N, C-alpha and C positions, 0 to 999 in steps of 0.2 A: 589469498585471493587469486594469485596466479594459478594455483592448482585448481581452484574452482572454475575459473574461466576456461582452462584447458578441458576440464571434464564436460562443461556445458557445450562447448564448441564441438566436442566429439560425438554428441548425441544429436542426430538429425531431427528428432522430434521436438527438441527444445530450442527456443529462440531467446537470446538475451535482449531484453527490452531497454534496459538502462543500467549503467554502473555509476554510482554516485560516491565520490570521495569527499566525505563530510569535512575531513581535516583540511583538504586543499581548498574547499569552498570557504571555510573559516579563515584560512590564511589570506585568501584573496580579499577578505574584508577586514584585515588587520586584527583578527581574533585568533586565540589559541585553542587547540583541541588535540587531544591525543589521537593517534591513528584510529579512524572510524570510517567504515565504508559499508555500503549496501548494494547488492546486485539484484535487479529485478529480472525475472525470466519466467517463461511460461511454456506449457504444452497444452494446446487447445483440446486435445483428446482427453485430457484429464480435467481441465478447468471447465469446459463446456457443460458436462453433465451436472456439475454443482450449480452453475448458474441457471440451468434449465429447471432446477428445483426452486432456487431462490436467486433472483437477479442481484440481490444485495451482496451475494458472495463475490461479485465482481469488484467490490471495494477492497477486498483482501486478495485479489488476483491482479496481476500475476504473482507467483511465489516470490518470496524475498529471502535472501541469505545475507546475514548481517555478521560483520567481522569487526573486532575492535581490540585495542591493547589497553589493559586496565592500568590502574595506578601502580601496580607492582611489576609492570612490564610483561605480564602474561597475555599472550594472544588468545582470543576466544572466537568461536563461531556459533551462531544461533539461527533458528528459524521458528516460524509459527507452526505448531503441530497441527495435524489433521483434527485433533479433538478441539482445538481452538476454533478452527473453521466450522466444525460441525455444531458446536454449542452456540456460536454466535449467529449462525445462519440456518439452523434447523435442518441439517443435512444428513440425518441418520439414515435416510433411505438410500444414500449413496455410499454405504460403509465400505463396499469393495473398492470403490474408486479412492476413498479416503485412505484405506490401508495401502494401496499402491502408491499414493502420494507420500505417505509417511515413510515407506520403505525407500522410495527414491531420494527423498530429502536426507534421510539418515545416511544413505550411501554417498551422496554428494558431500555431506559434512565430514564423513570419514575420509574421503579422498582429499578434501581441502586441508584437514588438520593433520593427516598422517597417523591418526590413531582412531580406534573404534569410538564411535559417537554414542554417548549415553544420554538418553532423553531425561530432562528434568521433570520432576513431579510438579505440575501446575494445575490450578483449578480452572476448568473451562468456563468461559464467560456465559452469562445468561443470553437467551435469544434476543438479538437486537441490541445488546449492551453496548453503549458508547457510540451508537450510530444516530446521527441527526438526519432526518428525511423531511424534505420540504416539497410539497406539490407545486407544480408549475402551471401558470395560466397560458403558457405558450406551447407550441408543438415541439417535437423532439429536436428537429434541426435548429429551430430558433433558440430554444433553450441552450443547446450545446454551443451554438455559435456565439450567443450572448456571453456565455461563461468564458469561452476561449478568448474572445476579444477583450474581455475585461482583464483576464490574466495577462495577456500579451501586452496590453496597453499600460499596465502598472509597472512603473520603472523599477520598483523594488522587488518584483517577482520575476522568476525565471521559469519558463515552461520547459520541463525536463523530458516529458514523453506524452504521447497520445496513444490510446489503445482502443480499437474498435472490436470489442468482444464478439459482437454478432457477426461481423465480417470474418473474423478468425474462425468462428463456428462454421460459417458457410464454406470456408476453405477446406474443411474436413467433411463436407457434405452433411452437416448437422444444422438444425434451425435453432435460433435463439432470438427472442424479442429484442428490439433495439437496446443496446447496452454499451455505453462508451465511457472511457475513463480518461481523466486529465491528471497528470502528475506535475507538480510545480512546487517551488520553494523560495524561501527568503533566508539566507544564511544568517542575517543579522538577528532574526528571531529564533531560528532553529538552533544555532550554536549555543546560546545561553542555556537552553533546555538540556542539550547534551553535556554541557559542562557540569550541570547539576545531577544528571542521570544519564550516563552514556548510552544505556540500552534503548532510550527513546529513538535513537537513530534508526532502529528497525522500522519505525512508523513515520519516518521522514524521508523524503519530502512529503508534503501534504498531497492527498488524493481526493478528487471529487468525481463521483459517479453520476452520470445522467442516464436515465433509463425510462422506457415506456412499457407499462404492464399490459396484460391481455385486454383490459378494458379501455385502453388508449390513454390512460392517465400518465403524464410525464412527471418525473420527480428528480430532484437532486439530492444526493446523499453524501455525507462526509463524516469523518471521525470527530467526535466532540473533543476539543483540546483538553478539557478538564478530565475526561476519561483517560486520555493518554498520559496526562501528568500523574494521575492516581495509579495507573497501571505500572508506571516506571518509578514510582516513589519520589516524585518531584514536588516539594512543598514550599520552595523558596523563590519561585518565579511567577507569582500570581499576576504581576503587571504584564509580563510577557504573554501568559496564557490569556489574559483579558484582551490584549491587543490582537492575538491570533483569532480568538473567538469572534471579535468584532469584524475582522477582515473577512473571515469565511462567511459570516452572515451577510456582509455587504455584497460579496461576490454572488451569493445565492439569490439575494434580492434582485440584482441586475439580471441574472439568468432567468428568473421565474416570473417576473412581472412584465406586463405589456408596456412597451416603450412608447 
């Protein structure tokens, strides 16, 4: 992770959004977890074209680089490939940008690990797979502020990062419909999932996207916890998955209904 941080900081086009040490967060809550961490970082020049095609791509942006030590003591590093982004968000029209992203991520993984990175063969998700989208009865600012306030006021939740994708696009003289992301977590719920399937740490903390489409409709989107559990082969934490599912639904209701 030190190698990765150095490489990211050396690139003026990339900004580190957040670095989450899942193991430290677990320990702070008297829970045990092998070394597990994720770094969120972005380059608006690459991410913006994807969200111009499909705003929901903002749910998987910024990019994430995930590192962990497995039960055998082997350190590993992983990321979501461009084919994952393309399949989930119908981004085939941006293949050149996706190729650039894949090459950049492979280069970062190679730098971090000290050896050539070899991509795993994985099946790309179907369009929209695992994404819950709820339309809001409120405008963009009200929906976002309702959601943010609900997260901040919940004692068990920690707001990790906020990202205004449309503002970042404007910073490179591009236009993007209102698209904003909130990243937040609860180690008491996330740690048990990582204890069962460490790789789910790439999808934690939770993320919720608030966006307004060209017709003016505001929506909230997030990853379905059941999808994440299936993706990472977690079958023994149904109570935890149910709790997270209910919590995300409650937050969404607060954000999208007229108070």
